[in-house]
MDTraj code that builds the backbone (N, CA, C; nanometers):
import mdtraj as md
import numpy as np

residues = "UNK UNK UNK UNK UNK UNK UNK UNK UNK UNK UNK UNK UNK UNK UNK UNK UNK UNK UNK UNK UNK UNK UNK UNK UNK UNK UNK UNK UNK UNK UNK UNK UNK UNK UNK UNK UNK UNK UNK UNK UNK UNK UNK UNK UNK UNK UNK UNK UNK UNK UNK UNK UNK UNK UNK UNK UNK UNK UNK UNK UNK UNK UNK UNK UNK UNK UNK UNK UNK UNK UNK UNK UNK UNK UNK UNK UNK UNK UNK UNK UNK UNK UNK UNK UNK UNK UNK UNK UNK UNK UNK UNK UNK UNK UNK UNK UNK UNK UNK UNK UNK UNK UNK UNK UNK UNK UNK UNK UNK UNK UNK UNK UNK UNK UNK UNK UNK UNK UNK UNK UNK UNK UNK UNK UNK UNK UNK UNK UNK UNK UNK UNK UNK UNK UNK UNK UNK UNK UNK UNK UNK UNK UNK UNK UNK UNK UNK UNK UNK UNK UNK UNK UNK UNK".split()
xyz = np.array([
    [6.3670, 4.1652, -1.7917],
    [6.2993, 4.1730, -1.7010],
    [6.4023, 4.3318, -1.6097],
    [6.3994, 4.3535, -1.5143],
    [6.3867, 4.5280, -1.4860],
    [6.3821, 4.4987, -1.3627],
    [6.4531, 4.5633, -1.2150],
    [6.5029, 4.5705, -1.0919],
    [6.3147, 4.5529, -1.0175],
    [6.2490, 4.6206, -1.1381],
    [6.1124, 4.6242, -1.0417],
    [6.0165, 4.5090, -1.0803],
    [6.0831, 4.3853, -1.1746],
    [6.0394, 4.2731, -1.1945],
    [6.0765, 4.1917, -1.1043],
    [6.2414, 4.1905, -1.0337],
    [6.3211, 4.0951, -0.9826],
    [6.2399, 4.1422, -0.8409],
    [6.2124, 4.2645, -0.7960],
    [6.1396, 4.2990, -0.6415],
    [6.0106, 4.1871, -0.6030],
    [5.9239, 4.1743, -0.7382],
    [5.8008, 4.1318, -0.7431],
    [5.8137, 3.9990, -0.7366],
    [5.8913, 3.9292, -0.8279],
    [5.9792, 3.7882, -0.7678],
    [6.0090, 3.7138, -0.6470],
    [6.1181, 3.7938, -0.6023],
    [6.1643, 3.7935, -0.4818],
    [6.0016, 3.7875, -0.3651],
    [5.9114, 3.9317, -0.3341],
    [5.7824, 3.9370, -0.2655],
    [5.6835, 3.8014, -0.2905],
    [5.6753, 3.7447, -0.4382],
    [5.5537, 3.6627, -0.4395],
    [5.6921, 3.4920, -0.3982],
    [5.8400, 3.5489, -0.4437],
    [5.8855, 3.3821, -0.3656],
    [5.8801, 3.3274, -0.1963],
    [5.8300, 3.4984, -0.1409],
    [5.8168, 3.5155, -0.0073],
    [5.7032, 3.4337, 0.0970],
    [5.6420, 3.5093, -0.0043],
    [5.4702, 3.4978, -0.0153],
    [5.3815, 3.4884, -0.1381],
    [5.3671, 3.3659, -0.2130],
    [5.2560, 3.4196, -0.3123],
    [5.1163, 3.4780, -0.3166],
    [5.1081, 3.4516, -0.1526],
    [4.9258, 3.5343, -0.1532],
    [5.0133, 3.6750, -0.1111],
    [5.0808, 3.7326, -0.0867],
    [5.0995, 3.8785, -0.1177],
    [5.0313, 3.9308, -0.1799],
    [4.9130, 4.0521, -0.1280],
    [4.8255, 4.0988, -0.2485],
    [4.8766, 4.1633, -0.2605],
    [4.8007, 4.2169, -0.4211],
    [4.8951, 4.2979, -0.5164],
    [4.8883, 4.4190, -0.4919],
    [4.8061, 4.5170, -0.3368],
    [4.8259, 4.6328, -0.3271],
    [4.9514, 4.6292, -0.2207],
    [4.9316, 4.5562, -0.1738],
    [5.0709, 4.5414, -0.1282],
    [5.2327, 4.5667, -0.1543],
    [5.1870, 4.4545, -0.3018],
    [5.3256, 4.4343, -0.3830],
    [5.3086, 4.5934, -0.4769],
    [5.2208, 4.6253, -0.5146],
    [5.2240, 4.7400, -0.5357],
    [5.2656, 4.8999, -0.4767],
    [5.2401, 4.8729, -0.3814],
    [5.3177, 4.9344, -0.2283],
    [5.4347, 4.9671, -0.2188],
    [5.4999, 4.8513, -0.2928],
    [5.6752, 4.7880, -0.2735],
    [5.7185, 4.8461, -0.3041],
    [5.6526, 4.8265, -0.4519],
    [5.7329, 4.8645, -0.5981],
    [5.7230, 5.0069, -0.6343],
    [5.6346, 5.0045, -0.5647],
    [5.5467, 5.2286, -0.5899],
    [5.5048, 5.2472, -0.7345],
    [5.3852, 5.0866, -0.7920],
    [5.3554, 5.1243, -0.8952],
    [5.1784, 5.0908, -0.8805],
    [5.0819, 5.0985, -0.9654],
    [4.9474, 5.0427, -0.9415],
    [4.9558, 4.9293, -0.9235],
    [4.8230, 4.8333, -0.8889],
    [4.7760, 4.7161, -0.8740],
    [4.8062, 4.6448, -1.0191],
    [4.7281, 4.7686, -1.0859],
    [4.7130, 4.7378, -1.2305],
    [4.8351, 4.6869, -1.3101],
    [4.9521, 4.7820, -1.2784],
    [5.0793, 4.7764, -1.3486],
    [5.1159, 4.6224, -1.2698],
    [5.1242, 4.6073, -1.1695],
    [5.2101, 4.5309, -1.1016],
    [5.1409, 4.4017, -1.1619],
    [4.9652, 4.3884, -1.1502],
    [4.9588, 4.2693, -1.1695],
    [4.9289, 4.2475, -1.3935],
    [4.9929, 4.3590, -1.4494],
    [4.9927, 4.3548, -1.5750],
    [5.1572, 4.2480, -1.5840],
    [5.2589, 4.3193, -1.4919],
    [5.3814, 4.2330, -1.4758],
    [5.4137, 4.1123, -1.4334],
    [5.3133, 4.0582, -1.3087],
    [5.2825, 3.8905, -1.3097],
    [5.2792, 3.8249, -1.4334],
    [5.1597, 3.8588, -1.4773],
    [5.1027, 3.8082, -1.5627],
    [5.1733, 3.8405, -1.6838],
    [5.2989, 3.8799, -1.7466],
    [5.3796, 3.8586, -1.8089],
    [5.5128, 3.7466, -1.7657],
    [5.5028, 3.7849, -1.5891],
    [5.6198, 3.6712, -1.5540],
    [5.5667, 3.5196, -1.5792],
    [5.4516, 3.4938, -1.5662],
    [5.4243, 3.3752, -1.5990],
    [5.3754, 3.3920, -1.7913],
    [5.3595, 3.4424, -1.8356],
    [5.3462, 3.4196, -1.9960],
    [5.5026, 3.4227, -2.0103],
    [5.5686, 3.4695, -1.9773],
    [5.7345, 3.4368, -2.0118],
    [5.7719, 3.3153, -1.9131],
    [5.6658, 3.2822, -1.8833],
    [5.7844, 3.1055, -1.7638],
    [5.8717, 3.1467, -1.6754],
    [5.8571, 3.2654, -1.6104],
    [5.9339, 3.2914, -1.4824],
    [5.8716, 3.2159, -1.4107],
    [5.7625, 3.2689, -1.3696],
    [5.6728, 3.2249, -1.2875],
    [5.6076, 3.0785, -1.3229],
    [5.6547, 3.0176, -1.2876],
    [5.5464, 2.7967, -1.3428],
    [5.4336, 2.7959, -1.2388],
    [5.4502, 2.9340, -1.1208],
    [5.3676, 2.8208, -1.0448],
    [5.3488, 2.8555, -0.9269],
    [5.2160, 2.8304, -0.8284],
    [5.2088, 2.8956, -0.7130],
    [5.1896, 2.7421, -0.6165],
    [5.2414, 2.7444, -0.4982],
    [5.2546, 2.6417, -0.4160],
    [5.2299, 2.6269, -0.2916],
    [5.1771, 2.5549, -0.1996],
    [5.1615, 2.6106, -0.0697],
    [5.2496, 2.4808, 0.0269],
    [5.3593, 2.5748, 0.1002],
    [5.4231, 2.5257, 0.1437],
    [5.3521, 2.3859, 0.2647],
    [5.4366, 2.2647, 0.2370],
    [5.3321, 2.1764, 0.3758],
    [5.4455, 2.1138, 0.4580],
    [5.3963, 2.0980, 0.5907],
    [5.4408, 2.0918, 0.6838],
    [5.4380, 1.9259, 0.6909],
    [5.5932, 1.8734, 0.6198],
    [5.5442, 1.7218, 0.6081],
    [5.5524, 1.6877, 0.7948],
    [5.6335, 1.6990, 0.8503],
    [5.6096, 1.6758, 0.9843],
    [5.4964, 1.6244, 1.0268],
    [5.4016, 1.7612, 1.0419],
    [5.2779, 1.7737, 1.1076],
    [5.2164, 1.6467, 1.0122],
    [5.2332, 1.6220, 0.9040],
    [5.1067, 1.5108, 0.8439],
    [5.2151, 1.3717, 0.8836],
    [5.2715, 1.3173, 0.9142],
    [5.3915, 1.1809, 1.0160],
    [5.5114, 1.1608, 0.8694],
    [5.4923, 1.2878, 0.7958],
    [5.6353, 1.2427, 0.7486],
    [5.7465, 1.2482, 0.8321],
    [5.8051, 1.1707, 0.8958],
    [5.9106, 1.2019, 1.0247],
    [6.0860, 1.1523, 0.9288],
    [6.0638, 1.0726, 0.8118],
    [6.2019, 1.0355, 0.7091],
    [6.2092, 1.1594, 0.6060],
    [6.3243, 1.2191, 0.5647],
    [6.3272, 1.2370, 0.4951],
    [6.4590, 1.2045, 0.4557],
    [6.4507, 1.1647, 0.3030],
    [6.6446, 1.1169, 0.2353],
    [6.6426, 1.1614, 0.1396],
    [6.7436, 1.1705, 0.1039],
    [6.8279, 1.1881, -0.0397],
    [6.8362, 1.0166, -0.0826],
    [6.8410, 0.9659, -0.1569],
    [6.9058, 0.8020, -0.2463],
    [7.0213, 0.8696, -0.3078],
    [7.0739, 0.8883, -0.3796],
    [7.1998, 0.8286, -0.5453],
    [7.1496, 0.7403, -0.5568],
    [7.1490, 0.7505, -0.6953],
    [7.1056, 0.6016, -0.7363],
    [7.1877, 0.6264, -0.9091],
    [7.2094, 0.4980, -0.9157],
    [7.2898, 0.4277, -1.0606],
    [7.2223, 0.3785, -1.1507],
    [7.2004, 0.4901, -1.2499],
    [7.1340, 0.3936, -1.3703],
    [7.1872, 0.4540, -1.4996],
    [7.1189, 0.3003, -1.5689],
    [7.2450, 0.3172, -1.6638],
    [7.1319, 0.4562, -1.8256],
    [7.1851, 0.5273, -1.8762],
    [7.1190, 0.6474, -1.9863],
    [7.0017, 0.5019, -2.0982],
    [7.0441, 0.3732, -2.0960],
    [6.9569, 0.2869, -2.1539],
    [6.8048, 0.2857, -2.0693],
    [6.8406, 0.2789, -1.9301],
    [6.6979, 0.2423, -1.8312],
    [6.6010, 0.4008, -1.8389],
    [6.6378, 0.5176, -1.8386],
    [6.5916, 0.6230, -1.8464],
    [6.4464, 0.6105, -1.9065],
    [6.4589, 0.5950, -1.9940],
    [6.2740, 0.5716, -2.0263],
    [6.1644, 0.5537, -1.9410],
    [6.2636, 0.3680, -1.8847],
    [6.1783, 0.3430, -1.8236],
    [6.1604, 0.3936, -1.6612],
    [6.2692, 0.4233, -1.6298],
    [6.2590, 0.4843, -1.4612],
    [6.2411, 0.5912, -1.4336],
    [6.1977, 0.6939, -1.5856],
    [6.1639, 0.8087, -1.5820],
    [5.9819, 0.8311, -1.5780],
    [5.9146, 0.7877, -1.6370],
    [5.7834, 0.7669, -1.5926],
    [5.6969, 0.6634, -1.4253],
    [5.8170, 0.5509, -1.3866],
    [5.8369, 0.5161, -1.2348],
    [5.8594, 0.5696, -1.1668],
    [5.9869, 0.6754, -1.1761],
    [6.0080, 0.7551, -1.0508],
    [5.8804, 0.8767, -1.0300],
    [5.8114, 0.9402, -1.1334],
    [5.7090, 0.9811, -1.1372],
    [5.6300, 0.9780, -1.0980],
    [5.5859, 0.8359, -1.1230],
    [5.4283, 0.7859, -1.0441],
    [5.4743, 0.7700, -0.8522],
    [5.5547, 0.7760, -0.7903],
    [5.6571, 0.7667, -0.6910],
    [5.5563, 0.8641, -0.6048],
    [5.4936, 0.8329, -0.4983],
    [5.4108, 0.9670, -0.4400],
    [5.4874, 0.9681, -0.3475],
    [5.6020, 0.9487, -0.3143],
    [5.6493, 1.0121, -0.1619],
    [5.7809, 1.0536, -0.2132],
    [5.8321, 1.0276, -0.3484],
    [5.9428, 1.1275, -0.3866],
    [5.9076, 1.2521, -0.4213],
    [5.9785, 1.3422, -0.3539],
    [5.9962, 1.5015, -0.3215],
    [6.0181, 1.5624, -0.4766],
    [6.1549, 1.4999, -0.5323],
    [6.2472, 1.5848, -0.6159],
    [6.3651, 1.4687, -0.6545],
    [6.3596, 1.4797, -0.8247],
    [6.4836, 1.3958, -0.8577],
    [6.4920, 1.4354, -0.9446],
    [6.6037, 1.4463, -0.9620],
    [6.6829, 1.5268, -1.0560],
    [6.8019, 1.4253, -1.0816],
    [6.8129, 1.4475, -1.2423],
    [6.9927, 1.4013, -1.2865],
    [7.0680, 1.4743, -1.2688],
    [7.1964, 1.4271, -1.2026],
    [7.3420, 1.5232, -1.1532],
    [7.4323, 1.3885, -1.2216],
    [7.5568, 1.4832, -1.2287],
    [7.6239, 1.4417, -1.3035],
    [7.7475, 1.3414, -1.1172],
    [7.8367, 1.2384, -1.1886],
    [7.8926, 1.2305, -1.1300],
    [7.8872, 1.0524, -1.0925],
    [7.9587, 0.9881, -0.9927],
    [7.9053, 0.8418, -0.9720],
    [7.7663, 0.7939, -1.0151],
    [7.6881, 0.8539, -0.9481],
    [7.5488, 0.8354, -0.9679],
    [7.4736, 0.9008, -1.0544],
    [7.4032, 0.8587, -1.1169],
    [7.3224, 0.9453, -1.2500],
    [7.1906, 1.0460, -1.1364],
    [7.0915, 0.9960, -1.0746],
    [7.0009, 1.0361, -0.9599],
    [7.0370, 1.0008, -0.7834],
    [6.9918, 1.1839, -0.8542],
    [6.9271, 1.2313, -0.7034],
    [6.7825, 1.2420, -0.6349],
    [6.7742, 1.1857, -0.5536],
    [6.6228, 1.1681, -0.5211],
    [6.6189, 1.1974, -0.3864],
    [6.5200, 1.2582, -0.3309],
    [6.4781, 1.3513, -0.2312],
    [6.3030, 1.3218, -0.2311],
    [6.3402, 1.1896, -0.0822],
    [6.1957, 1.1314, -0.0153],
    [6.1824, 1.1818, 0.1246],
    [6.0147, 1.1422, 0.1120],
    [5.9480, 1.1854, 0.2701],
    [5.8889, 1.0440, 0.2437],
    [5.9022, 0.9505, 0.4033],
    [5.8744, 0.8703, 0.4516],
    [5.8538, 0.8476, 0.6160],
    [5.6999, 0.7812, 0.6217],
    [5.6254, 0.7778, 0.7743],
    [5.7876, 0.7498, 0.8417],
    [5.8242, 0.6222, 0.8068],
    [5.9084, 0.5386, 0.8870],
    [6.0341, 0.5034, 0.7829],
    [6.1126, 0.4423, 0.8650],
    [6.2674, 0.3469, 0.7692],
    [6.1967, 0.2744, 0.7329],
    [6.1361, 0.1888, 0.7728],
    [6.1050, 0.0651, 0.7111],
    [6.0232, 0.1209, 0.5727],
    [5.9399, 0.1415, 0.5590],
    [5.8734, 0.1651, 0.3950],
    [6.0254, 0.2711, 0.3549],
    [6.0784, 0.3753, 0.4196],
    [6.1771, 0.4281, 0.3164],
    [6.2862, 0.3083, 0.2803],
    [6.3135, 0.1963, 0.4087],
    [6.3875, 0.0552, 0.2719],
    [6.3193, -0.0228, 0.2139],
    [6.1641, 0.0090, 0.1868],
    [6.1013, -0.1054, 0.0783],
    [6.0951, -0.0645, -0.0096],
    [6.1114, 0.1378, -0.0319],
    [6.1173, 0.1717, -0.1938],
    [6.2470, 0.1450, -0.2395],
    [6.3620, 0.1747, -0.1333],
    [6.4934, 0.1364, -0.1684],
    [6.5244, 0.0313, -0.2550],
    [6.3967, -0.0815, -0.1867],
    [6.4752, -0.1405, -0.2606],
    [6.4398, -0.2352, -0.4277],
    [6.2483, -0.0939, -0.4216],
    [6.2013, -0.0872, -0.5247],
    [6.2523, -0.0668, -0.6334],
    [6.3797, 0.0684, -0.5881],
    [6.4200, 0.1396, -0.7098],
    [6.5128, 0.0608, -0.7304],
    [6.6235, -0.0678, -0.6873],
    [6.7521, -0.0835, -0.6576],
    [6.7640, -0.1948, -0.8149],
    [6.6244, -0.1905, -0.8466],
    [6.6258, -0.2595, -0.9663],
    [6.6425, -0.1849, -1.0982],
    [6.7566, -0.0659, -1.0710],
    [6.7062, 0.0595, -1.1784],
    [6.9350, 0.0358, -1.1620],
    [6.9469, 0.0095, -1.0500],
    [7.1198, 0.0206, -0.9863],
    [7.1105, 0.0537, -0.8377],
    [7.2680, 0.0246, -0.8312],
    [7.3079, 0.0614, -0.6793],
    [7.2359, 0.2386, -0.6487],
    [7.2431, 0.1642, -0.4745],
    [7.1846, 0.3292, -0.4271],
    [7.3062, 0.3469, -0.3044],
    [7.2802, 0.4617, -0.2460],
    [7.3665, 0.5238, -0.1680],
    [7.2694, 0.6635, -0.1023],
    [7.2267, 0.5988, 0.0375],
    [7.1393, 0.6628, 0.1094],
    [7.1375, 0.7779, 0.2114],
    [7.1061, 0.8941, 0.2325],
    [7.1491, 0.9794, 0.3529],
    [6.9902, 1.0159, 0.3799],
    [7.0064, 0.9617, 0.4901],
    [6.9295, 1.0377, 0.6119],
    [6.8971, 1.1397, 0.6536],
    [6.7628, 1.2496, 0.6221],
    [6.8492, 1.4117, 0.6398],
    [6.8005, 1.3990, 0.8454],
    [6.9329, 1.4512, 0.9192],
    [6.8671, 1.4746, 1.0689],
    [6.7794, 1.5901, 1.0923],
    [6.8742, 1.7148, 0.9966],
    [6.7819, 1.8129, 1.0588],
    [6.8556, 1.8932, 0.9221],
    [6.7561, 2.0552, 0.8822],
    [6.7714, 2.1518, 0.7881],
    [6.7864, 2.2568, 0.8507],
    [6.9669, 2.2731, 0.8183],
    [6.9477, 2.4243, 0.8039],
    [6.9352, 2.5558, 0.7309],
    [6.8625, 2.4658, 0.5766],
    [6.8262, 2.6065, 0.5243],
    [6.7225, 2.5503, 0.4366],
    [6.5509, 2.5783, 0.4356],
    [6.4095, 2.5294, 0.3854],
    [6.4234, 2.5525, 0.2202],
    [6.4027, 2.5317, 0.1276],
    [6.3676, 2.5334, 0.0199],
    [6.3244, 2.6798, 0.0827],
    [6.4130, 2.7791, -0.0449],
    [6.3674, 2.9294, -0.0884],
    [6.4025, 2.9673, -0.2294],
    [6.3016, 3.0834, -0.2136],
    [6.3661, 3.0769, -0.4137],
    [6.5025, 3.1571, -0.3910],
    [6.5149, 3.1798, -0.5015],
    [6.6530, 3.2797, -0.5772],
    [6.6798, 3.4087, -0.5115],
    [6.7879, 3.4489, -0.4567],
    [6.7053, 3.6196, -0.4859],
    [6.7965, 3.6844, -0.6209],
    [6.7115, 3.8027, -0.6590],
    [6.7615, 3.8287, -0.7838],
    [6.8396, 3.9277, -0.7780],
    [6.8788, 3.9878, -0.9011],
    [7.0283, 4.0606, -0.8619],
    [7.1069, 4.0139, -0.7887],
    [7.2118, 4.1370, -0.7856],
    [7.3209, 4.1155, -0.6793],
    [7.3108, 4.0311, -0.5698],
    [7.4490, 3.9770, -0.5126],
    [7.4420, 3.9111, -0.4360],
    [7.4646, 3.9650, -0.3182],
    [7.4300, 3.9638, -0.1836],
    [7.4461, 4.0943, -0.0729],
    [7.5574, 4.0345, -0.0705],
    [7.6249, 4.1915, 0.0495],
    [7.7363, 4.2198, 0.1019],
    [7.7860, 4.0859, 0.2096],
    [7.6615, 4.0795, 0.2555],
    [7.7412, 3.9495, 0.3876],
    [7.6987, 3.8683, 0.3299],
    [7.6726, 3.8034, 0.2498],
    [7.7144, 3.7015, 0.2253],
    [7.8829, 3.5976, 0.1623],
    [7.8433, 3.5161, 0.2606],
    [8.0083, 3.3910, 0.2085],
    [8.0664, 3.4130, 0.0997],
    [8.0015, 3.4327, -0.0144],
    [8.0380, 3.4259, -0.1469],
    [8.1028, 3.5605, -0.2148],
    [8.1033, 3.6460, -0.1211],
    [8.1386, 3.7601, -0.1584],
    [8.2383, 3.8064, -0.1096],
    [8.3142, 3.7395, -0.0024],
    [8.4768, 3.7663, 0.0723],
    [8.5546, 3.7190, 0.0182],
])
top = md.Topology()
chain = top.add_chain()
for i, resn in enumerate(residues, 1):
    res = top.add_residue(resn, chain, resSeq=i)
    for name in ("N", "CA", "C"):
        top.add_atom(name, md.element.get_by_symbol(name[0]), res)
traj = md.Trajectory(xyz[None], top)
């Protein structure tokens, strides 16, 4: 992967529907060359897919929460299929620390969130944080160097 591939990835992460011609103009290549690079990034598993960003609030999902869940290692074979089948689970990560799982969920109401928490407590103790606001929406990673204005570069 070179700087051109990184630039293509940055463009696609901002808008996966960017026309090839626009990408080609920005990276100074032909449209077929950009298409070939994108195909290689897909083949190599760097680009895993293309998705629509949905405004969950407009669909009535007013509650976003993070649930920490204690899960014992022997429970994972039962837990993973269960959590994958839950439509309100946005993401579930196995993490370090006191809790084994960090689950991001969206629900229309706190009553439905409470019901879901009751279901997953069969796997272990939970701790839940409800989101009031989001300072940084889901975004792609910046390829290459960390920019100078980043707090990490001070």
